[in-house]
N, CA, C and O atoms as a Maestro MAE file, in Angstrom:
{
 s_m_m2io_version
 :::
 2.0.0
}

f_m_ct {
 s_m_title
 :::
 protein
 m_atom[336] {
  # First column is atom index #
  i_m_mmod_type
  r_m_x_coord
  r_m_y_coord
  r_m_z_coord
  i_m_residue_number
  s_m_chain_name
  s_m_pdb_residue_name
  s_m_pdb_atom_name
  i_m_atomic_number
  :::
  1 25 58.648 36.754 -32.785 1 A "MET " " N  " 7
  2 3 59.692 37.738 -32.912 1 A "MET " " CA " 6
  3 2 60.997 37.134 -32.390 1 A "MET " " C  " 6
  4 15 61.043 36.631 -31.267 1 A "MET " " O  " 8
  5 25 62.029 37.182 -33.181 2 A "ALA " " N  " 7
  6 3 63.317 36.609 -32.819 2 A "ALA " " CA " 6
  7 2 64.034 37.527 -31.833 2 A "ALA " " C  " 6
  8 15 63.975 38.752 -31.940 2 A "ALA " " O  " 8
  9 25 64.708 36.903 -30.874 3 A "GLN " " N  " 7
  10 3 65.460 37.689 -29.898 3 A "GLN " " CA " 6
  11 2 66.827 38.044 -30.460 3 A "GLN " " C  " 6
  12 15 67.375 37.344 -31.311 3 A "GLN " " O  " 8
  13 25 67.353 39.137 -29.965 4 A "MET " " N  " 7
  14 3 68.695 39.541 -30.367 4 A "MET " " CA " 6
  15 2 69.698 38.547 -29.790 4 A "MET " " C  " 6
  16 15 69.476 38.019 -28.700 4 A "MET " " O  " 8
  17 25 70.781 38.284 -30.486 5 A "PRO " " N  " 7
  18 3 71.780 37.333 -29.995 5 A "PRO " " CA " 6
  19 2 72.323 37.721 -28.616 5 A "PRO " " C  " 6
  20 15 72.626 36.847 -27.804 5 A "PRO " " O  " 8
  21 25 72.445 39.024 -28.347 6 A "GLU " " N  " 7
  22 3 72.954 39.467 -27.049 6 A "GLU " " CA " 6
  23 2 72.021 39.039 -25.914 6 A "GLU " " C  " 6
  24 15 72.475 38.634 -24.844 6 A "GLU " " O  " 8
  25 25 70.729 39.132 -26.158 7 A "ILE " " N  " 7
  26 3 69.755 38.745 -25.146 7 A "ILE " " CA " 6
  27 2 69.758 37.230 -24.961 7 A "ILE " " C  " 6
  28 15 69.670 36.740 -23.835 7 A "ILE " " O  " 8
  29 25 69.858 36.501 -26.045 8 A "GLN " " N  " 7
  30 3 69.924 35.034 -25.953 8 A "GLN " " CA " 6
  31 2 71.160 34.602 -25.162 8 A "GLN " " C  " 6
  32 15 71.086 33.693 -24.335 8 A "GLN " " O  " 8
  33 25 72.285 35.250 -25.416 9 A "ALA " " N  " 7
  34 3 73.511 34.920 -24.694 9 A "ALA " " CA " 6
  35 2 73.366 35.257 -23.216 9 A "ALA " " C  " 6
  36 15 73.808 34.495 -22.357 9 A "ALA " " O  " 8
  37 25 72.747 36.398 -22.919 10 A "TYR " " N  " 7
  38 3 72.532 36.788 -21.531 10 A "TYR " " CA " 6
  39 2 71.617 35.785 -20.821 10 A "TYR " " C  " 6
  40 15 71.905 35.366 -19.700 10 A "TYR " " O  " 8
  41 25 70.545 35.413 -21.456 11 A "VAL " " N  " 7
  42 3 69.609 34.452 -20.857 11 A "VAL " " CA " 6
  43 2 70.328 33.137 -20.578 11 A "VAL " " C  " 6
  44 15 70.114 32.522 -19.534 11 A "VAL " " O  " 8
  45 25 71.167 32.708 -21.493 12 A "SER " " N  " 7
  46 3 71.933 31.476 -21.293 12 A "SER " " CA " 6
  47 2 72.867 31.600 -20.095 12 A "SER " " C  " 6
  48 15 72.948 30.684 -19.275 12 A "SER " " O  " 8
  49 25 73.572 32.724 -19.986 13 A "LYS " " N  " 7
  50 3 74.476 32.946 -18.852 13 A "LYS " " CA " 6
  51 2 73.693 33.016 -17.538 13 A "LYS " " C  " 6
  52 15 74.132 32.479 -16.521 13 A "LYS " " O  " 8
  53 25 72.539 33.676 -17.563 14 A "GLN " " N  " 7
  54 3 71.730 33.804 -16.352 14 A "GLN " " CA " 6
  55 2 71.202 32.440 -15.910 14 A "GLN " " C  " 6
  56 15 71.168 32.138 -14.717 14 A "GLN " " O  " 8
  57 25 70.796 31.626 -16.868 15 A "ARG " " N  " 7
  58 3 70.326 30.272 -16.520 15 A "ARG " " CA " 6
  59 2 71.452 29.455 -15.886 15 A "ARG " " C  " 6
  60 15 71.228 28.740 -14.909 15 A "ARG " " O  " 8
  61 25 72.657 29.561 -16.440 16 A "ALA " " N  " 7
  62 3 73.802 28.844 -15.874 16 A "ALA " " CA " 6
  63 2 74.093 29.354 -14.458 16 A "ALA " " C  " 6
  64 15 74.373 28.565 -13.556 16 A "ALA " " O  " 8
  65 25 74.025 30.663 -14.272 17 A "PHE " " N  " 7
  66 3 74.217 31.244 -12.939 17 A "PHE " " CA " 6
  67 2 73.155 30.724 -11.980 17 A "PHE " " C  " 6
  68 15 73.470 30.334 -10.855 17 A "PHE " " O  " 8
  69 25 71.909 30.716 -12.415 18 A "ASN " " N  " 7
  70 3 70.816 30.223 -11.566 18 A "ASN " " CA " 6
  71 2 71.023 28.757 -11.206 18 A "ASN " " C  " 6
  72 15 70.769 28.356 -10.070 18 A "ASN " " O  " 8
  73 25 71.479 27.956 -12.159 19 A "ASP " " N  " 7
  74 3 71.739 26.532 -11.889 19 A "ASP " " CA " 6
  75 2 72.859 26.364 -10.872 19 A "ASP " " C  " 6
  76 15 72.747 25.548 -9.957 19 A "ASP " " O  " 8
  77 25 73.938 27.129 -11.024 20 A "ARG " " N  " 7
  78 3 75.048 27.066 -10.061 20 A "ARG " " CA " 6
  79 2 74.598 27.505 -8.673 20 A "ARG " " C  " 6
  80 15 74.967 26.899 -7.667 20 A "ARG " " O  " 8
  81 25 73.800 28.563 -8.632 21 A "THR " " N  " 7
  82 3 73.307 29.063 -7.354 21 A "THR " " CA " 6
  83 2 72.394 28.033 -6.701 21 A "THR " " C  " 6
  84 15 72.490 27.794 -5.498 21 A "THR " " O  " 8
  85 25 71.514 27.424 -7.480 22 A "GLY " " N  " 7
  86 3 70.628 26.390 -6.942 22 A "GLY " " CA " 6
  87 2 71.402 25.210 -6.393 22 A "GLY " " C  " 6
  88 15 71.064 24.681 -5.334 22 A "GLY " " O  " 8
  89 25 72.436 24.796 -7.103 23 A "ALA " " N  " 7
  90 3 73.261 23.682 -6.632 23 A "ALA " " CA " 6
  91 2 73.989 24.065 -5.344 23 A "ALA " " C  " 6
  92 15 74.115 23.248 -4.432 23 A "ALA " " O  " 8
  93 25 74.466 25.305 -5.270 24 A "ALA " " N  " 7
  94 3 75.148 25.755 -4.053 24 A "ALA " " CA " 6
  95 2 74.185 25.778 -2.868 24 A "ALA " " C  " 6
  96 15 74.546 25.371 -1.764 24 A "ALA " " O  " 8
  97 25 72.985 26.243 -3.092 25 A "ILE " " N  " 7
  98 3 71.975 26.268 -2.025 25 A "ILE " " CA " 6
  99 2 71.644 24.853 -1.582 25 A "ILE " " C  " 6
  100 15 71.544 24.580 -0.385 25 A "ILE " " O  " 8
  101 25 71.472 23.951 -2.541 26 A "ASP " " N  " 7
  102 3 71.202 22.546 -2.190 26 A "ASP " " CA " 6
  103 2 72.333 21.968 -1.344 26 A "ASP " " C  " 6
  104 15 72.088 21.227 -0.391 26 A "ASP " " O  " 8
  105 25 73.570 22.309 -1.697 27 A "GLY " " N  " 7
  106 3 74.709 21.838 -0.924 27 A "GLY " " CA " 6
  107 2 74.707 22.396 0.491 27 A "GLY " " C  " 6
  108 15 75.022 21.681 1.443 27 A "GLY " " O  " 8
  109 25 74.354 23.663 0.632 28 A "ILE " " N  " 7
  110 3 74.291 24.283 1.962 28 A "ILE " " CA " 6
  111 2 73.186 23.645 2.786 28 A "ILE " " C  " 6
  112 15 73.366 23.398 3.978 28 A "ILE " " O  " 8
  113 25 72.050 23.377 2.169 29 A "VAL " " N  " 7
  114 3 70.943 22.719 2.882 29 A "VAL " " CA " 6
  115 2 71.394 21.344 3.391 29 A "VAL " " C  " 6
  116 15 71.093 20.973 4.525 29 A "VAL " " O  " 8
  117 25 72.105 20.600 2.562 30 A "ALA " " N  " 7
  118 3 72.609 19.284 2.979 30 A "ALA " " CA " 6
  119 2 73.638 19.433 4.100 30 A "ALA " " C  " 6
  120 15 73.658 18.632 5.035 30 A "ALA " " O  " 8
  121 25 74.489 20.454 4.008 31 A "ASP " " N  " 7
  122 3 75.482 20.689 5.060 31 A "ASP " " CA " 6
  123 2 74.816 21.043 6.386 31 A "ASP " " C  " 6
  124 15 75.262 20.600 7.444 31 A "ASP " " O  " 8
  125 25 73.758 21.835 6.332 32 A "ILE " " N  " 7
  126 3 73.025 22.188 7.551 32 A "ILE " " CA " 6
  127 2 72.411 20.944 8.177 32 A "ILE " " C  " 6
  128 15 72.461 20.773 9.395 32 A "ILE " " O  " 8
  129 25 71.832 20.075 7.351 33 A "ALA " " N  " 7
  130 3 71.248 18.833 7.870 33 A "ALA " " CA " 6
  131 2 72.316 17.968 8.530 33 A "ALA " " C  " 6
  132 15 72.079 17.396 9.594 33 A "ALA " " O  " 8
  133 25 73.484 17.868 7.910 34 A "ALA " " N  " 7
  134 3 74.579 17.079 8.484 34 A "ALA " " CA " 6
  135 2 75.069 17.699 9.790 34 A "ALA " " C  " 6
  136 15 75.344 16.983 10.753 34 A "ALA " " O  " 8
  137 25 75.175 19.009 9.824 35 A "LEU " " N  " 7
  138 3 75.608 19.693 11.038 35 A "LEU " " CA " 6
  139 2 74.584 19.492 12.154 35 A "LEU " " C  " 6
  140 15 74.958 19.234 13.298 35 A "LEU " " O  " 8
  141 25 73.308 19.607 11.832 36 A "ASN " " N  " 7
  142 3 72.266 19.387 12.832 36 A "ASN " " CA " 6
  143 2 72.307 17.959 13.378 36 A "ASN " " C  " 6
  144 15 72.072 17.739 14.567 36 A "ASN " " O  " 8
  145 25 72.603 16.996 12.514 37 A "ALA " " N  " 7
  146 3 72.711 15.602 12.961 37 A "ALA " " CA " 6
  147 2 73.876 15.441 13.938 37 A "ALA " " C  " 6
  148 15 73.757 14.733 14.937 37 A "ALA " " O  " 8
  149 25 75.004 16.102 13.647 38 A "LYS " " N  " 7
  150 3 76.153 16.032 14.556 38 A "LYS " " CA " 6
  151 2 75.829 16.696 15.894 38 A "LYS " " C  " 6
  152 15 76.216 16.188 16.946 38 A "LYS " " O  " 8
  153 25 75.128 17.816 15.861 39 A "ILE " " N  " 7
  154 3 74.747 18.509 17.098 39 A "ILE " " CA " 6
  155 2 73.819 17.615 17.922 39 A "ILE " " C  " 6
  156 15 73.969 17.505 19.139 39 A "ILE " " O  " 8
  157 25 72.859 16.981 17.247 40 A "GLU " " N  " 7
  158 3 71.955 16.074 17.953 40 A "GLU " " CA " 6
  159 2 72.723 14.894 18.547 40 A "GLU " " C  " 6
  160 15 72.441 14.459 19.664 40 A "GLU " " O  " 8
  161 25 73.689 14.383 17.796 41 A "GLU " " N  " 7
  162 3 74.522 13.292 18.304 41 A "GLU " " CA " 6
  163 2 75.239 13.723 19.583 41 A "GLU " " C  " 6
  164 15 75.289 12.974 20.559 41 A "GLU " " O  " 8
  165 25 75.787 14.925 19.567 42 A "LEU " " N  " 7
  166 3 76.487 15.432 20.749 42 A "LEU " " CA " 6
  167 2 75.519 15.626 21.916 42 A "LEU " " C  " 6
  168 15 75.856 15.326 23.062 42 A "LEU " " O  " 8
  169 25 74.333 16.119 21.630 43 A "GLN " " N  " 7
  170 3 73.350 16.345 22.688 43 A "GLN " " CA " 6
  171 2 72.890 15.038 23.333 43 A "GLN " " C  " 6
  172 15 72.405 15.046 24.464 43 A "GLN " " O  " 8
  173 25 73.032 13.942 22.640 44 A "ASN " " N  " 7
  174 3 72.596 12.647 23.157 44 A "ASN " " CA " 6
  175 2 73.721 11.871 23.825 44 A "ASN " " C  " 6
  176 15 73.580 10.673 24.072 44 A "ASN " " O  " 8
  177 25 74.829 12.529 24.120 45 A "THR " " N  " 7
  178 3 75.917 11.867 24.839 45 A "THR " " CA " 6
  179 2 75.791 12.199 26.319 45 A "THR " " C  " 6
  180 15 75.107 13.154 26.686 45 A "THR " " O  " 8
  181 25 76.438 11.425 27.160 46 A "PRO " " N  " 7
  182 3 76.408 11.726 28.603 46 A "PRO " " CA " 6
  183 2 76.964 13.127 28.877 46 A "PRO " " C  " 6
  184 15 77.743 13.651 28.081 46 A "PRO " " O  " 8
  185 25 76.569 13.730 29.994 47 A "PRO " " N  " 7
  186 3 76.969 15.113 30.277 47 A "PRO " " CA " 6
  187 2 78.436 15.300 30.632 47 A "PRO " " C  " 6
  188 15 78.850 16.421 30.927 47 A "PRO " " O  " 8
  189 25 79.219 14.263 30.614 48 A "VAL " " N  " 7
  190 3 80.645 14.372 30.901 48 A "VAL " " CA " 6
  191 2 81.397 14.479 29.577 48 A "VAL " " C  " 6
  192 15 81.217 13.651 28.684 48 A "VAL " " O  " 8
  193 25 82.242 15.507 29.456 49 A "LEU " " N  " 7
  194 3 82.991 15.717 28.217 49 A "LEU " " CA " 6
  195 2 84.203 14.791 28.185 49 A "LEU " " C  " 6
  196 15 85.163 14.975 28.933 49 A "LEU " " O  " 8
  197 25 84.143 13.802 27.314 50 A "ASP " " N  " 7
  198 3 85.269 12.879 27.168 50 A "ASP " " CA " 6
  199 2 85.973 13.165 25.838 50 A "ASP " " C  " 6
  200 15 85.510 14.017 25.079 50 A "ASP " " O  " 8
  201 25 87.065 12.486 25.539 51 A "PRO " " N  " 7
  202 3 87.797 12.760 24.291 51 A "PRO " " CA " 6
  203 2 86.936 12.593 23.034 51 A "PRO " " C  " 6
  204 15 87.098 13.341 22.071 51 A "PRO " " O  " 8
  205 25 86.034 11.627 23.039 52 A "ALA " " N  " 7
  206 3 85.168 11.442 21.866 52 A "ALA " " CA " 6
  207 2 84.233 12.639 21.695 52 A "ALA " " C  " 6
  208 15 83.987 13.091 20.576 52 A "ALA " " O  " 8
  209 25 83.715 13.147 22.814 53 A "ASP " " N  " 7
  210 3 82.852 14.327 22.749 53 A "ASP " " CA " 6
  211 2 83.642 15.547 22.266 53 A "ASP " " C  " 6
  212 15 83.142 16.350 21.479 53 A "ASP " " O  " 8
  213 25 84.865 15.672 22.742 54 A "GLN " " N  " 7
  214 3 85.700 16.796 22.303 54 A "GLN " " CA " 6
  215 2 85.962 16.709 20.811 54 A "GLN " " C  " 6
  216 15 85.934 17.720 20.109 54 A "GLN " " O  " 8
  217 25 86.214 15.515 20.332 55 A "ALA " " N  " 7
  218 3 86.422 15.332 18.889 55 A "ALA " " CA " 6
  219 2 85.162 15.711 18.122 55 A "ALA " " C  " 6
  220 15 85.244 16.328 17.060 55 A "ALA " " O  " 8
  221 25 84.006 15.349 18.650 56 A "LEU " " N  " 7
  222 3 82.737 15.699 18.011 56 A "LEU " " CA " 6
  223 2 82.533 17.212 18.029 56 A "LEU " " C  " 6
  224 15 82.076 17.788 17.042 56 A "LEU " " O  " 8
  225 25 82.870 17.855 19.146 57 A "LEU " " N  " 7
  226 3 82.793 19.319 19.212 57 A "LEU " " CA " 6
  227 2 83.706 19.963 18.170 57 A "LEU " " C  " 6
  228 15 83.315 20.918 17.499 57 A "LEU " " O  " 8
  229 25 84.909 19.441 18.041 58 A "ASN " " N  " 7
  230 3 85.843 19.967 17.038 58 A "ASN " " CA " 6
  231 2 85.301 19.790 15.626 58 A "ASN " " C  " 6
  232 15 85.425 20.681 14.786 58 A "ASN " " O  " 8
  233 25 84.702 18.633 15.376 59 A "GLU " " N  " 7
  234 3 84.117 18.371 14.053 59 A "GLU " " CA " 6
  235 2 82.959 19.330 13.781 59 A "GLU " " C  " 6
  236 15 82.840 19.861 12.677 59 A "GLU " " O  " 8
  237 25 82.110 19.553 14.780 60 A "ILE " " N  " 7
  238 3 80.979 20.480 14.624 60 A "ILE " " CA " 6
  239 2 81.487 21.885 14.333 60 A "ILE " " C  " 6
  240 15 80.944 22.585 13.479 60 A "ILE " " O  " 8
  241 25 82.532 22.292 15.048 61 A "GLU " " N  " 7
  242 3 83.094 23.622 14.816 61 A "GLU " " CA " 6
  243 2 83.648 23.747 13.396 61 A "GLU " " C  " 6
  244 15 83.425 24.758 12.731 61 A "GLU " " O  " 8
  245 25 84.357 22.740 12.937 62 A "ALA " " N  " 7
  246 3 84.908 22.757 11.578 62 A "ALA " " CA " 6
  247 2 83.792 22.765 10.536 62 A "ALA " " C  " 6
  248 15 83.881 23.469 9.530 62 A "ALA " " O  " 8
  249 25 82.748 21.984 10.779 63 A "MET " " N  " 7
  250 3 81.618 21.960 9.845 63 A "MET " " CA " 6
  251 2 80.936 23.325 9.802 63 A "MET " " C  " 6
  252 15 80.555 23.797 8.730 63 A "MET " " O  " 8
  253 25 80.783 23.957 10.963 64 A "GLY " " N  " 7
  254 3 80.172 25.285 11.006 64 A "GLY " " CA " 6
  255 2 81.003 26.319 10.278 64 A "GLY " " C  " 6
  256 15 80.465 27.161 9.559 64 A "GLY " " O  " 8
  257 25 82.319 26.260 10.459 65 A "ASP " " N  " 7
  258 3 83.205 27.185 9.751 65 A "ASP " " CA " 6
  259 2 83.121 26.982 8.238 65 A "ASP " " C  " 6
  260 15 83.063 27.949 7.479 65 A "ASP " " O  " 8
  261 25 83.116 25.730 7.808 66 A "ALA " " N  " 7
  262 3 83.020 25.436 6.373 66 A "ALA " " CA " 6
  263 2 81.683 25.917 5.814 66 A "ALA " " C  " 6
  264 15 81.622 26.462 4.712 66 A "ALA " " O  " 8
  265 25 80.624 25.713 6.574 67 A "LEU " " N  " 7
  266 3 79.296 26.155 6.148 67 A "LEU " " CA " 6
  267 2 79.254 27.673 6.019 67 A "LEU " " C  " 6
  268 15 78.706 28.201 5.051 67 A "LEU " " O  " 8
  269 25 79.826 28.370 6.983 68 A "ALA " " N  " 7
  270 3 79.859 29.836 6.914 68 A "ALA " " CA " 6
  271 2 80.639 30.294 5.677 68 A "ALA " " C  " 6
  272 15 80.234 31.241 5.003 68 A "ALA " " O  " 8
  273 25 81.744 29.630 5.384 69 A "GLY " " N  " 7
  274 3 82.518 29.976 4.191 69 A "GLY " " CA " 6
  275 2 81.727 29.791 2.907 69 A "GLY " " C  " 6
  276 15 81.790 30.617 1.997 69 A "GLY " " O  " 8
  277 25 80.981 28.692 2.848 70 A "LYS " " N  " 7
  278 3 80.155 28.453 1.657 70 A "LYS " " CA " 6
  279 2 79.054 29.505 1.529 70 A "LYS " " C  " 6
  280 15 78.782 29.991 0.432 70 A "LYS " " O  " 8
  281 25 78.427 29.852 2.644 71 A "ALA " " N  " 7
  282 3 77.369 30.860 2.614 71 A "ALA " " CA " 6
  283 2 77.922 32.219 2.193 71 A "ALA " " C  " 6
  284 15 77.293 32.935 1.414 71 A "ALA " " O  " 8
  285 25 79.095 32.569 2.708 72 A "GLU " " N  " 7
  286 3 79.724 33.834 2.334 72 A "GLU " " CA " 6
  287 2 80.081 33.849 0.850 72 A "GLU " " C  " 6
  288 15 79.902 34.866 0.179 72 A "GLU " " O  " 8
  289 25 80.578 32.739 0.341 73 A "ALA " " N  " 7
  290 3 80.916 32.656 -1.085 73 A "ALA " " CA " 6
  291 2 79.659 32.777 -1.943 73 A "ALA " " C  " 6
  292 15 79.671 33.434 -2.984 73 A "ALA " " O  " 8
  293 25 78.589 32.148 -1.505 74 A "LEU " " N  " 7
  294 3 77.326 32.237 -2.239 74 A "LEU " " CA " 6
  295 2 76.821 33.675 -2.232 74 A "LEU " " C  " 6
  296 15 76.349 34.175 -3.253 74 A "LEU " " O  " 8
  297 25 76.919 34.337 -1.087 75 A "ASP " " N  " 7
  298 3 76.468 35.725 -0.964 75 A "ASP " " CA " 6
  299 2 77.289 36.650 -1.853 75 A "ASP " " C  " 6
  300 15 76.776 37.660 -2.335 75 A "ASP " " O  " 8
  301 25 78.553 36.317 -2.074 76 A "ALA " " N  " 7
  302 3 79.436 37.171 -2.863 76 A "ALA " " CA " 6
  303 2 79.261 36.996 -4.365 76 A "ALA " " C  " 6
  304 15 79.801 37.783 -5.143 76 A "ALA " " O  " 8
  305 25 78.527 35.991 -4.779 77 A "GLN " " N  " 7
  306 3 78.355 35.764 -6.218 77 A "GLN " " CA " 6
  307 2 77.558 36.903 -6.832 77 A "GLN " " C  " 6
  308 15 76.671 37.474 -6.197 77 A "GLN " " O  " 8
  309 25 77.878 37.216 -8.045 78 A "SER " " N  " 7
  310 3 77.153 38.240 -8.789 78 A "SER " " CA " 6
  311 2 76.622 37.625 -10.078 78 A "SER " " C  " 6
  312 15 77.333 36.887 -10.759 78 A "SER " " O  " 8
  313 25 75.377 37.930 -10.410 79 A "PRO " " N  " 7
  314 3 74.847 37.420 -11.678 79 A "PRO " " CA " 6
  315 2 75.550 38.098 -12.847 79 A "PRO " " C  " 6
  316 15 76.174 39.146 -12.684 79 A "PRO " " O  " 8
  317 25 75.444 37.500 -14.013 80 A "PRO " " N  " 7
  318 3 76.079 38.128 -15.180 80 A "PRO " " CA " 6
  319 2 75.431 39.475 -15.479 80 A "PRO " " C  " 6
  320 15 74.227 39.638 -15.284 80 A "PRO " " O  " 8
  321 25 76.211 40.432 -15.944 81 A "PRO " " N  " 7
  322 3 75.623 41.742 -16.257 81 A "PRO " " CA " 6
  323 2 74.713 41.635 -17.484 81 A "PRO " " C  " 6
  324 15 75.011 40.897 -18.423 81 A "PRO " " O  " 8
  325 25 73.614 42.371 -17.467 82 A "PRO " " N  " 7
  326 3 72.725 42.350 -18.638 82 A "PRO " " CA " 6
  327 2 73.393 43.038 -19.820 82 A "PRO " " C  " 6
  328 15 74.299 43.853 -19.651 82 A "PRO " " O  " 8
  329 25 72.934 42.697 -21.010 83 A "PRO " " N  " 7
  330 3 73.530 43.356 -22.191 83 A "PRO " " CA " 6
  331 2 73.238 44.857 -22.190 83 A "PRO " " C  " 6
  332 15 72.216 45.317 -21.680 83 A "PRO " " O  " 8
  333 25 74.151 45.581 -22.766 84 A "ALA " " N  " 7
  334 3 73.997 47.059 -22.818 84 A "ALA " " CA " 6
  335 2 72.972 47.455 -23.851 84 A "ALA " " C  " 6
  336 15 72.710 48.644 -24.036 84 A "ALA " " O  " 8
  :::
 }
 m_bond[335] {
  # First column is bond index #
  i_m_from
  i_m_to
  i_m_order
  :::
  1 1 2 1
  2 2 3 1
  3 3 4 2
  4 3 5 1
  5 5 6 1
  6 6 7 1
  7 7 8 2
  8 7 9 1
  9 9 10 1
  10 10 11 1
  11 11 12 2
  12 11 13 1
  13 13 14 1
  14 14 15 1
  15 15 16 2
  16 15 17 1
  17 17 18 1
  18 18 19 1
  19 19 20 2
  20 19 21 1
  21 21 22 1
  22 22 23 1
  23 23 24 2
  24 23 25 1
  25 25 26 1
  26 26 27 1
  27 27 28 2
  28 27 29 1
  29 29 30 1
  30 30 31 1
  31 31 32 2
  32 31 33 1
  33 33 34 1
  34 34 35 1
  35 35 36 2
  36 35 37 1
  37 37 38 1
  38 38 39 1
  39 39 40 2
  40 39 41 1
  41 41 42 1
  42 42 43 1
  43 43 44 2
  44 43 45 1
  45 45 46 1
  46 46 47 1
  47 47 48 2
  48 47 49 1
  49 49 50 1
  50 50 51 1
  51 51 52 2
  52 51 53 1
  53 53 54 1
  54 54 55 1
  55 55 56 2
  56 55 57 1
  57 57 58 1
  58 58 59 1
  59 59 60 2
  60 59 61 1
  61 61 62 1
  62 62 63 1
  63 63 64 2
  64 63 65 1
  65 65 66 1
  66 66 67 1
  67 67 68 2
  68 67 69 1
  69 69 70 1
  70 70 71 1
  71 71 72 2
  72 71 73 1
  73 73 74 1
  74 74 75 1
  75 75 76 2
  76 75 77 1
  77 77 78 1
  78 78 79 1
  79 79 80 2
  80 79 81 1
  81 81 82 1
  82 82 83 1
  83 83 84 2
  84 83 85 1
  85 85 86 1
  86 86 87 1
  87 87 88 2
  88 87 89 1
  89 89 90 1
  90 90 91 1
  91 91 92 2
  92 91 93 1
  93 93 94 1
  94 94 95 1
  95 95 96 2
  96 95 97 1
  97 97 98 1
  98 98 99 1
  99 99 100 2
  100 99 101 1
  101 101 102 1
  102 102 103 1
  103 103 104 2
  104 103 105 1
  105 105 106 1
  106 106 107 1
  107 107 108 2
  108 107 109 1
  109 109 110 1
  110 110 111 1
  111 111 112 2
  112 111 113 1
  113 113 114 1
  114 114 115 1
  115 115 116 2
  116 115 117 1
  117 117 118 1
  118 118 119 1
  119 119 120 2
  120 119 121 1
  121 121 122 1
  122 122 123 1
  123 123 124 2
  124 123 125 1
  125 125 126 1
  126 126 127 1
  127 127 128 2
  128 127 129 1
  129 129 130 1
  130 130 131 1
  131 131 132 2
  132 131 133 1
  133 133 134 1
  134 134 135 1
  135 135 136 2
  136 135 137 1
  137 137 138 1
  138 138 139 1
  139 139 140 2
  140 139 141 1
  141 141 142 1
  142 142 143 1
  143 143 144 2
  144 143 145 1
  145 145 146 1
  146 146 147 1
  147 147 148 2
  148 147 149 1
  149 149 150 1
  150 150 151 1
  151 151 152 2
  152 151 153 1
  153 153 154 1
  154 154 155 1
  155 155 156 2
  156 155 157 1
  157 157 158 1
  158 158 159 1
  159 159 160 2
  160 159 161 1
  161 161 162 1
  162 162 163 1
  163 163 164 2
  164 163 165 1
  165 165 166 1
  166 166 167 1
  167 167 168 2
  168 167 169 1
  169 169 170 1
  170 170 171 1
  171 171 172 2
  172 171 173 1
  173 173 174 1
  174 174 175 1
  175 175 176 2
  176 175 177 1
  177 177 178 1
  178 178 179 1
  179 179 180 2
  180 179 181 1
  181 181 182 1
  182 182 183 1
  183 183 184 2
  184 183 185 1
  185 185 186 1
  186 186 187 1
  187 187 188 2
  188 187 189 1
  189 189 190 1
  190 190 191 1
  191 191 192 2
  192 191 193 1
  193 193 194 1
  194 194 195 1
  195 195 196 2
  196 195 197 1
  197 197 198 1
  198 198 199 1
  199 199 200 2
  200 199 201 1
  201 201 202 1
  202 202 203 1
  203 203 204 2
  204 203 205 1
  205 205 206 1
  206 206 207 1
  207 207 208 2
  208 207 209 1
  209 209 210 1
  210 210 211 1
  211 211 212 2
  212 211 213 1
  213 213 214 1
  214 214 215 1
  215 215 216 2
  216 215 217 1
  217 217 218 1
  218 218 219 1
  219 219 220 2
  220 219 221 1
  221 221 222 1
  222 222 223 1
  223 223 224 2
  224 223 225 1
  225 225 226 1
  226 226 227 1
  227 227 228 2
  228 227 229 1
  229 229 230 1
  230 230 231 1
  231 231 232 2
  232 231 233 1
  233 233 234 1
  234 234 235 1
  235 235 236 2
  236 235 237 1
  237 237 238 1
  238 238 239 1
  239 239 240 2
  240 239 241 1
  241 241 242 1
  242 242 243 1
  243 243 244 2
  244 243 245 1
  245 245 246 1
  246 246 247 1
  247 247 248 2
  248 247 249 1
  249 249 250 1
  250 250 251 1
  251 251 252 2
  252 251 253 1
  253 253 254 1
  254 254 255 1
  255 255 256 2
  256 255 257 1
  257 257 258 1
  258 258 259 1
  259 259 260 2
  260 259 261 1
  261 261 262 1
  262 262 263 1
  263 263 264 2
  264 263 265 1
  265 265 266 1
  266 266 267 1
  267 267 268 2
  268 267 269 1
  269 269 270 1
  270 270 271 1
  271 271 272 2
  272 271 273 1
  273 273 274 1
  274 274 275 1
  275 275 276 2
  276 275 277 1
  277 277 278 1
  278 278 279 1
  279 279 280 2
  280 279 281 1
  281 281 282 1
  282 282 283 1
  283 283 284 2
  284 283 285 1
  285 285 286 1
  286 286 287 1
  287 287 288 2
  288 287 289 1
  289 289 290 1
  290 290 291 1
  291 291 292 2
  292 291 293 1
  293 293 294 1
  294 294 295 1
  295 295 296 2
  296 295 297 1
  297 297 298 1
  298 298 299 1
  299 299 300 2
  300 299 301 1
  301 301 302 1
  302 302 303 1
  303 303 304 2
  304 303 305 1
  305 305 306 1
  306 306 307 1
  307 307 308 2
  308 307 309 1
  309 309 310 1
  310 310 311 1
  311 311 312 2
  312 311 313 1
  313 313 314 1
  314 314 315 1
  315 315 316 2
  316 315 317 1
  317 317 318 1
  318 318 319 1
  319 319 320 2
  320 319 321 1
  321 321 322 1
  322 322 323 1
  323 323 324 2
  324 323 325 1
  325 325 326 1
  326 326 327 1
  327 327 328 2
  328 327 329 1
  329 329 330 1
  330 330 331 1
  331 331 332 2
  332 331 333 1
  333 333 334 1
  334 334 335 1
  335 335 336 2
  :::
 }
}
């Protein structure tokens, strides 16, 4: 049985949405791994906060903010509306 063109178009749009969402999730997973590596790097420094440690803290904070922005953008995405 042949599908209606509207359904075929919807399925195509939904697949594209799913692919974009999957790529975004993969990117967030990679960002989390990178952030965790930076946190571990900071945890393995001497307990005295020096300028290099402060720079690392600033980098971790910026990475966390960027990650939160990506997660919020992903959460705000809406799939394509189904055909009427």
